[in-house]
C-alpha positions in Angstrom: 101.0 101.5 86.6 103.3 104.6 85.5 107.1 103.2 84.9 108.4 105.8 86.8 106.2 104.7 89.8 106.7 101.3 89.2 110.8 101.8 89.0 110.7 103.9 92.7 108.7 101.0 94.0 111.1 98.2 93.2 114.3 100.7 94.3 112.7 100.5 97.2 112.3 97.1 98.1 115.8 96.7 96.9 117.0 99.0 99.1 115.3 96.9 101.9 116.0 93.5 101.5 119.9 95.2 101.1 119.4 96.6 104.8 118.1 93.4 105.6 120.7 91.6 104.4 123.4 94.4 106.2 121.8 93.9 109.4 122.1 90.4 109.2 124.9 89.7 111.6 125.0 85.7 110.2 125.5 86.9 106.5 127.5 84.2 105.1 128.7 83.3 101.2 125.3 82.9 99.8 123.9 85.8 101.6 127.0 88.1 100.2 126.3 86.6 96.8 122.3 87.5 96.7 123.9 91.3 97.7 126.1 91.6 95.3 122.6 90.6 92.2 120.4 93.3 94.4 123.3 95.9 94.0 123.5 95.4 90.5 119.9 95.5 90.0 119.4 98.4 92.0 121.9 100.4 89.9 119.8 99.3 86.9 117.0 100.6 88.1 118.6 103.6 89.4 119.7 104.2 85.6 115.9 104.0 84.3 114.5 106.4 86.6 114.3 110.2 85.8 117.0 112.0 87.7 114.7 114.6 89.8 112.7 111.3 90.7 115.9 109.8 92.0 117.1 112.8 93.8 113.8 113.1 95.7 113.8 109.7 96.6 117.4 109.9 98.3 116.0 112.7 100.3 113.4 110.8 101.2 115.7 107.6 102.3 117.7 110.3 104.8 114.8 111.2 106.2 112.4 108.5 106.8 112.9 104.3 106.7 110.3 104.5 103.9 110.2 106.6 100.6 107.4 105.1 98.8 104.5 104.1 100.7 100.7 102.8 100.1 97.7 104.8 100.3 95.0 102.4 101.3 91.0 103.5 102.0 92.5 107.2 101.6 95.0 106.8 104.0 98.8 107.3 103.3 100.9 104.9 105.2 103.4 107.0 105.5 102.2 109.4 107.8 98.6 107.9 108.4 97.1 111.4 107.3 93.7 110.7 105.1 94.0 112.4 101.9 92.3 115.1 100.3 89.2 114.2 98.6 90.7 115.6 95.2 93.5 112.5 95.4 90.9 109.8 96.2 88.7 110.3 94.0 91.0 110.3 91.0 90.5 108.0 88.3 93.7 107.0 87.1 95.6 107.3 90.7 98.9 105.4 90.0 99.2 106.3 86.0 101.5 109.0 87.7 103.7 109.3 90.2 102.1 110.9 93.1 103.3 112.8 96.2 101.6 112.9 99.8 101.3 116.4 100.7 101.0 116.2 104.0 104.6 113.8 104.4 106.1 114.4 100.9 106.3 110.7 100.1 106.0 109.2 96.8 102.6 106.6 97.6 100.8 104.9 95.2 97.7 103.4 95.3 96.3 100.3 96.5 93.2 98.8 95.3 91.2 96.0 96.5 
């Protein structure tokens, strides 16, 4: 899998975890400790990402709750539109950062 794609997925997962922590009304000391660790991990991932990738990610996050989504059976799970055949038949799908031509989200291919 492409390193930048892996970083985008990690960043997205970290943001989802941080959102869950922020929405938890009963956040205690342990949760706050983990929040600091997650924020440090997030900063590390951001430093490794290409600036244009992070800029696009931030823009997508402001528009959609999920900026990085899987493609399963040729369907983008962000907008639920079947992708063009030219996308679906590619051999090394996860070897490059791809964007859904319909919704513009980052996509990665989930294969069984």
